[in-house]
N, CA, C and O atoms as a CHARMM CRD file, in Angstrom:
* protein
*
  296
    1    1 MET  N      0.82800  -1.19700   0.00000 PROA 1      0.00000
    2    1 MET  CA     0.00000   0.00000   0.00000 PROA 1      0.00000
    3    1 MET  C      0.86400   1.25000   0.00000 PROA 1      0.00000
    4    1 MET  O      0.46300   2.27900  -0.54300 PROA 1      0.00000
    5    2 GLY  N      2.04900   1.17400   0.60300 PROA 2      0.00000
    6    2 GLY  CA     2.91700   2.34300   0.68800 PROA 2      0.00000
    7    2 GLY  C      3.48400   2.76100  -0.65500 PROA 2      0.00000
    8    2 GLY  O      3.85000   3.92200  -0.83800 PROA 2      0.00000
    9    3 TRP  N      3.56200   1.82900  -1.60000 PROA 3      0.00000
   10    3 TRP  CA     4.13800   2.14600  -2.90800 PROA 3      0.00000
   11    3 TRP  C      3.23500   3.05400  -3.74000 PROA 3      0.00000
   12    3 TRP  O      3.71500   3.69700  -4.67300 PROA 3      0.00000
   13    4 ILE  N      1.94400   3.12300  -3.42700 PROA 4      0.00000
   14    4 ILE  CA     1.03700   3.97600  -4.19500 PROA 4      0.00000
   15    4 ILE  C      0.83800   5.33900  -3.52400 PROA 4      0.00000
   16    4 ILE  O      0.40000   6.28800  -4.17500 PROA 4      0.00000
   17    5 VAL  N      1.15400   5.44300  -2.24400 PROA 5      0.00000
   18    5 VAL  CA     0.92800   6.68800  -1.51400 PROA 5      0.00000
   19    5 VAL  C      1.83000   7.79900  -2.03200 PROA 5      0.00000
   20    5 VAL  O      1.35600   8.91200  -2.26200 PROA 5      0.00000
   21    6 TRP  N      3.11600   7.52600  -2.22200 PROA 6      0.00000
   22    6 TRP  CA     4.04600   8.57100  -2.65800 PROA 6      0.00000
   23    6 TRP  C      3.74500   9.07800  -4.07000 PROA 6      0.00000
   24    6 TRP  O      3.70900  10.29400  -4.26100 PROA 6      0.00000
   25    7 PRO  N      3.52900   8.23000  -5.05300 PROA 7      0.00000
   26    7 PRO  CA     3.16900   8.75500  -6.37700 PROA 7      0.00000
   27    7 PRO  C      1.85300   9.52500  -6.35700 PROA 7      0.00000
   28    7 PRO  O      1.70400  10.52400  -7.06200 PROA 7      0.00000
   29    8 LEU  N      0.90600   9.06400  -5.55500 PROA 8      0.00000
   30    8 LEU  CA    -0.37000   9.76000  -5.44800 PROA 8      0.00000
   31    8 LEU  C     -0.18800  11.13700  -4.82300 PROA 8      0.00000
   32    8 LEU  O     -0.79800  12.10500  -5.27500 PROA 8      0.00000
   33    9 MET  N      0.63700  11.23600  -3.79800 PROA 9      0.00000
   34    9 MET  CA     0.89400  12.52800  -3.16400 PROA 9      0.00000
   35    9 MET  C      1.60800  13.47700  -4.12800 PROA 9      0.00000
   36    9 MET  O      1.26700  14.65700  -4.20700 PROA 9      0.00000
   37   10 VAL  N      2.59000  12.96600  -4.85200 PROA 10     0.00000
   38   10 VAL  CA     3.29200  13.79600  -5.82500 PROA 10     0.00000
   39   10 VAL  C      2.31600  14.30000  -6.88600 PROA 10     0.00000
   40   10 VAL  O      2.36300  15.46300  -7.28800 PROA 10     0.00000
   41   11 PHE  N      1.43900  13.41600  -7.32700 PROA 11     0.00000
   42   11 PHE  CA     0.45500  13.81900  -8.31900 PROA 11     0.00000
   43   11 PHE  C     -0.46600  14.90100  -7.77000 PROA 11     0.00000
   44   11 PHE  O     -0.69600  15.91200  -8.43300 PROA 11     0.00000
   45   12 LEU  N     -0.99400  14.70000  -6.56800 PROA 12     0.00000
   46   12 LEU  CA    -1.93700  15.65400  -5.99000 PROA 12     0.00000
   47   12 LEU  C     -1.28500  16.98700  -5.62800 PROA 12     0.00000
   48   12 LEU  O     -1.94000  18.02800  -5.68900 PROA 12     0.00000
   49   13 ILE  N     -0.01600  16.97000  -5.25400 PROA 13     0.00000
   50   13 ILE  CA     0.64800  18.20400  -4.83400 PROA 13     0.00000
   51   13 ILE  C      1.19200  18.99200  -6.02400 PROA 13     0.00000
   52   13 ILE  O      1.09500  20.22000  -6.03800 PROA 13     0.00000
   53   14 PHE  N      1.75900  18.31700  -7.01500 PROA 14     0.00000
   54   14 PHE  CA     2.43500  19.02200  -8.10900 PROA 14     0.00000
   55   14 PHE  C      1.68300  18.96100  -9.44100 PROA 14     0.00000
   56   14 PHE  O      1.46600  19.98900 -10.08200 PROA 14     0.00000
   57   15 VAL  N      1.29800  17.78500  -9.84400 PROA 15     0.00000
   58   15 VAL  CA     0.75800  17.61200 -11.19700 PROA 15     0.00000
   59   15 VAL  C     -0.66400  18.15200 -11.30800 PROA 15     0.00000
   60   15 VAL  O     -0.95400  18.92000 -12.22500 PROA 15     0.00000
   61   16 ALA  N     -1.53600  17.78000 -10.41900 PROA 16     0.00000
   62   16 ALA  CA    -2.94100  18.17900 -10.51400 PROA 16     0.00000
   63   16 ALA  C     -3.12100  19.70100 -10.49800 PROA 16     0.00000
   64   16 ALA  O     -3.83600  20.22000 -11.35500 PROA 16     0.00000
   65   17 PRO  N     -2.50600  20.44300  -9.56200 PROA 17     0.00000
   66   17 PRO  CA    -2.68700  21.89800  -9.59900 PROA 17     0.00000
   67   17 PRO  C     -2.14200  22.53300 -10.88400 PROA 17     0.00000
   68   17 PRO  O     -2.76700  23.42400 -11.46000 PROA 17     0.00000
   69   18 LEU  N     -0.97900  22.06600 -11.32100 PROA 18     0.00000
   70   18 LEU  CA    -0.40800  22.60200 -12.55700 PROA 18     0.00000
   71   18 LEU  C     -1.31400  22.29700 -13.74300 PROA 18     0.00000
   72   18 LEU  O     -1.52000  23.14100 -14.61600 PROA 18     0.00000
   73   19 TRP  N     -1.83800  21.11400 -13.76100 PROA 19     0.00000
   74   19 TRP  CA    -2.74200  20.69900 -14.82900 PROA 19     0.00000
   75   19 TRP  C     -3.99000  21.59600 -14.84500 PROA 19     0.00000
   76   19 TRP  O     -4.40000  22.06300 -15.90800 PROA 19     0.00000
   77   20 LEU  N     -4.58900  21.83700 -13.68000 PROA 20     0.00000
   78   20 LEU  CA    -5.77100  22.69000 -13.60100 PROA 20     0.00000
   79   20 LEU  C     -5.46600  24.12800 -14.01600 PROA 20     0.00000
   80   20 LEU  O     -6.25300  24.74400 -14.73400 PROA 20     0.00000
   81   21 ILE  N     -4.34300  24.65700 -13.57600 PROA 21     0.00000
   82   21 ILE  CA    -3.96800  26.03000 -13.92900 PROA 21     0.00000
   83   21 ILE  C     -3.80500  26.16100 -15.44300 PROA 21     0.00000
   84   21 ILE  O     -4.34000  27.08900 -16.05000 PROA 21     0.00000
   85   22 LEU  N     -3.07900  25.24700 -16.04000 PROA 22     0.00000
   86   22 LEU  CA    -2.86000  25.31800 -17.49000 PROA 22     0.00000
   87   22 LEU  C     -4.15300  25.09300 -18.26800 PROA 22     0.00000
   88   22 LEU  O     -4.36300  25.70700 -19.31400 PROA 22     0.00000
   89   23 HSD  N     -5.00600  24.22800 -17.76900 PROA 23     0.00000
   90   23 HSD  CA    -6.27400  23.96700 -18.43900 PROA 23     0.00000
   91   23 HSD  C     -7.14600  25.21500 -18.47900 PROA 23     0.00000
   92   23 HSD  O     -7.63600  25.59400 -19.54300 PROA 23     0.00000
   93   24 TYR  N     -7.34200  25.85300 -17.33600 PROA 24     0.00000
   94   24 TYR  CA    -8.21800  27.01600 -17.29100 PROA 24     0.00000
   95   24 TYR  C     -7.58200  28.24600 -17.93100 PROA 24     0.00000
   96   24 TYR  O     -8.29600  29.11000 -18.43900 PROA 24     0.00000
   97   25 ARG  N     -6.26600  28.33900 -17.91600 PROA 25     0.00000
   98   25 ARG  CA    -5.59600  29.43700 -18.62300 PROA 25     0.00000
   99   25 ARG  C     -5.80500  29.29000 -20.13000 PROA 25     0.00000
  100   25 ARG  O     -6.02900  30.27800 -20.83000 PROA 25     0.00000
  101   26 GLY  N     -5.73200  28.07300 -20.61600 PROA 26     0.00000
  102   26 GLY  CA    -5.98500  27.81500 -22.03200 PROA 26     0.00000
  103   26 GLY  C     -7.42400  28.12100 -22.41500 PROA 26     0.00000
  104   26 GLY  O     -7.67500  28.66200 -23.49200 PROA 26     0.00000
  105   27 LYS  N     -8.36300  27.78500 -21.55800 PROA 27     0.00000
  106   27 LYS  CA    -9.76900  28.09600 -21.83400 PROA 27     0.00000
  107   27 LYS  C     -9.99800  29.60100 -21.86600 PROA 27     0.00000
  108   27 LYS  O    -10.77500  30.09100 -22.68400 PROA 27     0.00000
  109   28 ARG  N     -9.33500  30.33100 -20.99100 PROA 28     0.00000
  110   28 ARG  CA    -9.50100  31.78700 -20.96200 PROA 28     0.00000
  111   28 ARG  C     -8.97000  32.40500 -22.24800 PROA 28     0.00000
  112   28 ARG  O     -9.59100  33.30900 -22.80700 PROA 28     0.00000
  113   29 HSD  N     -7.81800  31.91900 -22.72300 PROA 29     0.00000
  114   29 HSD  CA    -7.25300  32.44200 -23.96900 PROA 29     0.00000
  115   29 HSD  C     -8.13900  32.10600 -25.15800 PROA 29     0.00000
  116   29 HSD  O     -8.27000  32.91000 -26.08000 PROA 29     0.00000
  117   30 ALA  N     -8.73800  30.94200 -25.14500 PROA 30     0.00000
  118   30 ALA  CA    -9.59800  30.53800 -26.25300 PROA 30     0.00000
  119   30 ALA  C    -10.88300  31.36200 -26.27500 PROA 30     0.00000
  120   30 ALA  O    -11.44500  31.59200 -27.34600 PROA 30     0.00000
  121   31 GLY  N    -11.35000  31.80200 -25.13000 PROA 31     0.00000
  122   31 GLY  CA   -12.57900  32.56700 -25.04800 PROA 31     0.00000
  123   31 GLY  C    -12.43200  34.04400 -25.35500 PROA 31     0.00000
  124   31 GLY  O    -13.42800  34.76700 -25.37100 PROA 31     0.00000
  125   32 GLN  N    -11.22800  34.50600 -25.59600 PROA 32     0.00000
  126   32 GLN  CA   -11.02300  35.92700 -25.83500 PROA 32     0.00000
  127   32 GLN  C    -11.40700  36.35100 -27.23500 PROA 32     0.00000
  128   32 GLN  O    -11.50200  37.55100 -27.49100 PROA 32     0.00000
  129   33 GLY  N    -11.62800  35.44300 -28.13900 PROA 33     0.00000
  130   33 GLY  CA   -12.05700  35.79000 -29.48600 PROA 33     0.00000
  131   33 GLY  C    -10.92800  35.67300 -30.49100 PROA 33     0.00000
  132   33 GLY  O     -9.91900  35.00800 -30.25600 PROA 33     0.00000
  133   34 LEU  N    -11.12800  36.33700 -31.61500 PROA 34     0.00000
  134   34 LEU  CA   -10.16900  36.25600 -32.71200 PROA 34     0.00000
  135   34 LEU  C     -8.93000  37.10400 -32.43500 PROA 34     0.00000
  136   34 LEU  O     -8.99500  38.13000 -31.75700 PROA 34     0.00000
  137   35 SER  N     -7.82200  36.65600 -32.96700 PROA 35     0.00000
  138   35 SER  CA    -6.60200  37.45000 -32.87100 PROA 35     0.00000
  139   35 SER  C     -6.69100  38.61000 -33.85500 PROA 35     0.00000
  140   35 SER  O     -7.59300  38.64700 -34.69200 PROA 35     0.00000
  141   36 GLY  N     -5.77800  39.53800 -33.76100 PROA 36     0.00000
  142   36 GLY  CA    -5.78200  40.70000 -34.65200 PROA 36     0.00000
  143   36 GLY  C     -5.64900  40.30800 -36.10700 PROA 36     0.00000
  144   36 GLY  O     -6.33900  40.84900 -36.97100 PROA 36     0.00000
  145   37 GLU  N     -4.76300  39.36800 -36.37700 PROA 37     0.00000
  146   37 GLU  CA    -4.55200  38.92300 -37.75900 PROA 37     0.00000
  147   37 GLU  C     -5.79900  38.23100 -38.29900 PROA 37     0.00000
  148   37 GLU  O     -6.19100  38.46200 -39.44300 PROA 37     0.00000
  149   38 ALA  N     -6.42000  37.38800 -37.48800 PROA 38     0.00000
  150   38 ALA  CA    -7.62500  36.67900 -37.92500 PROA 38     0.00000
  151   38 ALA  C     -8.77100  37.65000 -38.13800 PROA 38     0.00000
  152   38 ALA  O     -9.57800  37.47100 -39.05100 PROA 38     0.00000
  153   39 GLN  N     -8.84900  38.67500 -37.30400 PROA 39     0.00000
  154   39 GLN  CA    -9.92000  39.65700 -37.45400 PROA 39     0.00000
  155   39 GLN  C     -9.72500  40.48300 -38.72600 PROA 39     0.00000
  156   39 GLN  O    -10.69800  40.80100 -39.40900 PROA 39     0.00000
  157   40 GLU  N     -8.47600  40.83400 -39.05200 PROA 40     0.00000
  158   40 GLU  CA    -8.19900  41.55200 -40.29200 PROA 40     0.00000
  159   40 GLU  C     -8.56100  40.70800 -41.50500 PROA 40     0.00000
  160   40 GLU  O     -9.14300  41.20800 -42.46800 PROA 40     0.00000
  161   41 LYS  N     -8.21700  39.43800 -41.45400 PROA 41     0.00000
  162   41 LYS  CA    -8.53400  38.54200 -42.56300 PROA 41     0.00000
  163   41 LYS  C    -10.04300  38.39300 -42.72300 PROA 41     0.00000
  164   41 LYS  O    -10.55300  38.38500 -43.84400 PROA 41     0.00000
  165   42 LEU  N    -10.75300  38.27700 -41.61400 PROA 42     0.00000
  166   42 LEU  CA   -12.20100  38.17900 -41.66300 PROA 42     0.00000
  167   42 LEU  C    -12.80300  39.44000 -42.27100 PROA 42     0.00000
  168   42 LEU  O    -13.72700  39.35800 -43.08100 PROA 42     0.00000
  169   43 GLN  N    -12.28700  40.60300 -41.88700 PROA 43     0.00000
  170   43 GLN  CA   -12.79200  41.86800 -42.42400 PROA 43     0.00000
  171   43 GLN  C    -12.55200  41.94900 -43.92900 PROA 43     0.00000
  172   43 GLN  O    -13.42200  42.40500 -44.67000 PROA 43     0.00000
  173   44 SER  N    -11.37500  41.50900 -44.38700 PROA 44     0.00000
  174   44 SER  CA   -11.10400  41.54100 -45.82500 PROA 44     0.00000
  175   44 SER  C    -12.02400  40.57200 -46.56500 PROA 44     0.00000
  176   44 SER  O    -12.44100  40.85600 -47.68800 PROA 44     0.00000
  177   45 LEU  N    -12.34400  39.44300 -45.95600 PROA 45     0.00000
  178   45 LEU  CA   -13.28400  38.50500 -46.58000 PROA 45     0.00000
  179   45 LEU  C    -14.69000  39.08500 -46.65200 PROA 45     0.00000
  180   45 LEU  O    -15.41200  38.84800 -47.62000 PROA 45     0.00000
  181   46 VAL  N    -15.07500  39.83500 -45.64200 PROA 46     0.00000
  182   46 VAL  CA   -16.38400  40.48200 -45.65600 PROA 46     0.00000
  183   46 VAL  C    -16.45400  41.49600 -46.80700 PROA 46     0.00000
  184   46 VAL  O    -17.45600  41.56100 -47.52000 PROA 46     0.00000
  185   47 VAL  N    -15.40000  42.27700 -46.98100 PROA 47     0.00000
  186   47 VAL  CA   -15.36000  43.26500 -48.06500 PROA 47     0.00000
  187   47 VAL  C    -15.44300  42.56000 -49.41900 PROA 47     0.00000
  188   47 VAL  O    -16.18600  42.99200 -50.30000 PROA 47     0.00000
  189   48 ARG  N    -14.68800  41.48700 -49.58400 PROA 48     0.00000
  190   48 ARG  CA   -14.71500  40.75000 -50.85000 PROA 48     0.00000
  191   48 ARG  C    -16.09100  40.14300 -51.11000 PROA 48     0.00000
  192   48 ARG  O    -16.55100  40.12400 -52.25100 PROA 48     0.00000
  193   49 ALA  N    -16.74700  39.65000 -50.07300 PROA 49     0.00000
  194   49 ALA  CA   -18.08600  39.07300 -50.23400 PROA 49     0.00000
  195   49 ALA  C    -19.08600  40.14600 -50.65400 PROA 49     0.00000
  196   49 ALA  O    -19.95300  39.89300 -51.49000 PROA 49     0.00000
  197   50 GLU  N    -18.97000  41.34200 -50.07800 PROA 50     0.00000
  198   50 GLU  CA   -19.86400  42.43300 -50.46600 PROA 50     0.00000
  199   50 GLU  C    -19.62600  42.84200 -51.91900 PROA 50     0.00000
  200   50 GLU  O    -20.58000  43.12600 -52.64400 PROA 50     0.00000
  201   51 GLN  N    -18.36000  42.87500 -52.35000 PROA 51     0.00000
  202   51 GLN  CA   -18.05200  43.19000 -53.73700 PROA 51     0.00000
  203   51 GLN  C    -18.64100  42.13200 -54.67600 PROA 51     0.00000
  204   51 GLN  O    -19.21000  42.46400 -55.71600 PROA 51     0.00000
  205   52 MET  N    -18.50000  40.87400 -54.30500 PROA 52     0.00000
  206   52 MET  CA   -19.04800  39.80600 -55.13300 PROA 52     0.00000
  207   52 MET  C    -20.56900  39.89500 -55.20700 PROA 52     0.00000
  208   52 MET  O    -21.15600  39.63300 -56.25700 PROA 52     0.00000
  209   53 GLN  N    -21.20300  40.26100 -54.10900 PROA 53     0.00000
  210   53 GLN  CA   -22.65700  40.38900 -54.08700 PROA 53     0.00000
  211   53 GLN  C    -23.09500  41.50000 -55.03800 PROA 53     0.00000
  212   53 GLN  O    -24.07400  41.34000 -55.76700 PROA 53     0.00000
  213   54 GLU  N    -22.38000  42.62200 -55.03800 PROA 54     0.00000
  214   54 GLU  CA   -22.69600  43.71600 -55.96100 PROA 54     0.00000
  215   54 GLU  C    -22.52900  43.27300 -57.40800 PROA 54     0.00000
  216   54 GLU  O    -23.35900  43.59900 -58.25600 PROA 54     0.00000
  217   55 ARG  N    -21.46500  42.53300 -57.69600 PROA 55     0.00000
  218   55 ARG  CA   -21.22600  42.05200 -59.05300 PROA 55     0.00000
  219   55 ARG  C    -22.33200  41.09900 -59.50200 PROA 55     0.00000
  220   55 ARG  O    -22.79500  41.17300 -60.64100 PROA 55     0.00000
  221   56 ILE  N    -22.74800  40.21800 -58.62000 PROA 56     0.00000
  222   56 ILE  CA   -23.81400  39.27000 -58.95700 PROA 56     0.00000
  223   56 ILE  C    -25.10800  40.00900 -59.23900 PROA 56     0.00000
  224   56 ILE  O    -25.81800  39.67600 -60.18900 PROA 56     0.00000
  225   57 GLN  N    -25.42400  41.00800 -58.42800 PROA 57     0.00000
  226   57 GLN  CA   -26.64000  41.78400 -58.65100 PROA 57     0.00000
  227   57 GLN  C    -26.57900  42.51200 -59.99700 PROA 57     0.00000
  228   57 GLN  O    -27.57800  42.58500 -60.71300 PROA 57     0.00000
  229   58 THR  N    -25.41000  43.04700 -60.33600 PROA 58     0.00000
  230   58 THR  CA   -25.24300  43.72400 -61.62300 PROA 58     0.00000
  231   58 THR  C    -25.43200  42.74300 -62.77700 PROA 58     0.00000
  232   58 THR  O    -26.11700  43.05300 -63.75200 PROA 58     0.00000
  233   59 LEU  N    -24.83200  41.57400 -62.67000 PROA 59     0.00000
  234   59 LEU  CA   -24.98600  40.56100 -63.71000 PROA 59     0.00000
  235   59 LEU  C    -26.43900  40.10900 -63.84400 PROA 59     0.00000
  236   59 LEU  O    -26.91400  39.88800 -64.95700 PROA 59     0.00000
  237   60 GLU  N    -27.13900  39.97100 -62.74200 PROA 60     0.00000
  238   60 GLU  CA   -28.54800  39.58300 -62.80100 PROA 60     0.00000
  239   60 GLU  C    -29.38600  40.65100 -63.47700 PROA 60     0.00000
  240   60 GLU  O    -30.30400  40.32900 -64.23100 PROA 60     0.00000
  241   61 LYS  N    -29.08400  41.92800 -63.21800 PROA 61     0.00000
  242   61 LYS  CA   -29.81500  43.01500 -63.88900 PROA 61     0.00000
  243   61 LYS  C    -29.57800  42.96900 -65.39700 PROA 61     0.00000
  244   61 LYS  O    -30.51000  43.13400 -66.18500 PROA 61     0.00000
  245   62 ILE  N    -28.33200  42.74500 -65.79000 PROA 62     0.00000
  246   62 ILE  CA   -28.00100  42.66400 -67.22000 PROA 62     0.00000
  247   62 ILE  C    -28.73500  41.49300 -67.86200 PROA 62     0.00000
  248   62 ILE  O    -29.31200  41.63300 -68.94000 PROA 62     0.00000
  249   63 LEU  N    -28.71400  40.34700 -67.20400 PROA 63     0.00000
  250   63 LEU  CA   -29.40800  39.18000 -67.73500 PROA 63     0.00000
  251   63 LEU  C    -30.91300  39.39200 -67.79200 PROA 63     0.00000
  252   63 LEU  O    -31.56400  38.94100 -68.73400 PROA 63     0.00000
  253   64 ASP  N    -31.47600  40.07500 -66.79500 PROA 64     0.00000
  254   64 ASP  CA   -32.91000  40.35900 -66.80300 PROA 64     0.00000
  255   64 ASP  C    -33.28800  41.21100 -68.00700 PROA 64     0.00000
  256   64 ASP  O    -34.35500  41.02000 -68.59100 PROA 64     0.00000
  257   65 GLU  N    -32.41900  42.15300 -68.38600 PROA 65     0.00000
  258   65 GLU  CA   -32.70400  43.01600 -69.53200 PROA 65     0.00000
  259   65 GLU  C    -32.50300  42.28000 -70.85800 PROA 65     0.00000
  260   65 GLU  O    -33.30900  42.44000 -71.77500 PROA 65     0.00000
  261   66 GLU  N    -31.45400  41.48800 -70.97400 PROA 66     0.00000
  262   66 GLU  CA   -31.11600  40.85900 -72.24200 PROA 66     0.00000
  263   66 GLU  C    -31.81800  39.51800 -72.45800 PROA 66     0.00000
  264   66 GLU  O    -32.14400  39.16800 -73.59200 PROA 66     0.00000
  265   67 ALA  N    -32.04500  38.78800 -71.41400 PROA 67     0.00000
  266   67 ALA  CA   -32.70100  37.47400 -71.52400 PROA 67     0.00000
  267   67 ALA  C    -33.66400  37.30900 -70.34700 PROA 67     0.00000
  268   67 ALA  O    -33.32500  36.67900 -69.34500 PROA 67     0.00000
  269   68 PRO  N    -34.86000  37.87400 -70.47300 PROA 68     0.00000
  270   68 PRO  CA   -35.79600  37.87700 -69.33200 PROA 68     0.00000
  271   68 PRO  C    -36.18100  36.49200 -68.81100 PROA 68     0.00000
  272   68 PRO  O    -36.57600  36.36100 -67.65200 PROA 68     0.00000
  273   69 GLN  N    -36.07500  35.47600 -69.63400 PROA 69     0.00000
  274   69 GLN  CA   -36.48800  34.12600 -69.21100 PROA 69     0.00000
  275   69 GLN  C    -35.32500  33.29700 -68.65400 PROA 69     0.00000
  276   69 GLN  O    -35.46600  32.08200 -68.50800 PROA 69     0.00000
  277   70 TRP  N    -34.21000  33.90000 -68.34600 PROA 70     0.00000
  278   70 TRP  CA   -33.02900  33.13200 -67.91300 PROA 70     0.00000
  279   70 TRP  C    -33.23500  32.44400 -66.56800 PROA 70     0.00000
  280   70 TRP  O    -32.60000  31.42800 -66.28800 PROA 70     0.00000
  281   71 ARG  N    -34.09500  32.97800 -65.75600 PROA 71     0.00000
  282   71 ARG  CA   -34.31100  32.35800 -64.43200 PROA 71     0.00000
  283   71 ARG  C    -35.12200  31.07000 -64.52000 PROA 71     0.00000
  284   71 ARG  O    -34.98700  30.19500 -63.66500 PROA 71     0.00000
  285   72 GLN  N    -35.96400  30.94400 -65.54600 PROA 72     0.00000
  286   72 GLN  CA   -36.77000  29.74200 -65.67300 PROA 72     0.00000
  287   72 GLN  C    -36.00700  28.59000 -66.30500 PROA 72     0.00000
  288   72 GLN  O    -36.42900  27.43900 -66.19000 PROA 72     0.00000
  289   73 ARG  N    -34.90200  28.87200 -66.96600 PROA 73     0.00000
  290   73 ARG  CA   -34.10000  27.80500 -67.59100 PROA 73     0.00000
  291   73 ARG  C    -33.33000  27.02900 -66.52900 PROA 73     0.00000
  292   73 ARG  O    -32.91200  27.56900 -65.50500 PROA 73     0.00000
  293   74 GLN  N    -33.16100  25.74400 -66.81500 PROA 74     0.00000
  294   74 GLN  CA   -32.39000  24.94000 -65.87900 PROA 74     0.00000
  295   74 GLN  C    -31.31800  24.17500 -66.58100 PROA 74     0.00000
  296   74 GLN  O    -30.56600  23.43900 -65.94200 PROA 74     0.00000
């Protein structure tokens, strides 16, 4: 029985607290949101998506004028 007491004590005194501290510190960092670089990239993607949406709307207007039945074709 004595052979398990010392490893268990070492685990409870050193490993478990360190493990808990690192675990919750990692969760806190993960909950802070996007990094600056990721946020910039997301913003540039939003701008590109808006540009693409404008282009699609323009193309649909052109098609509506030149080929009014284009939406019914499959």
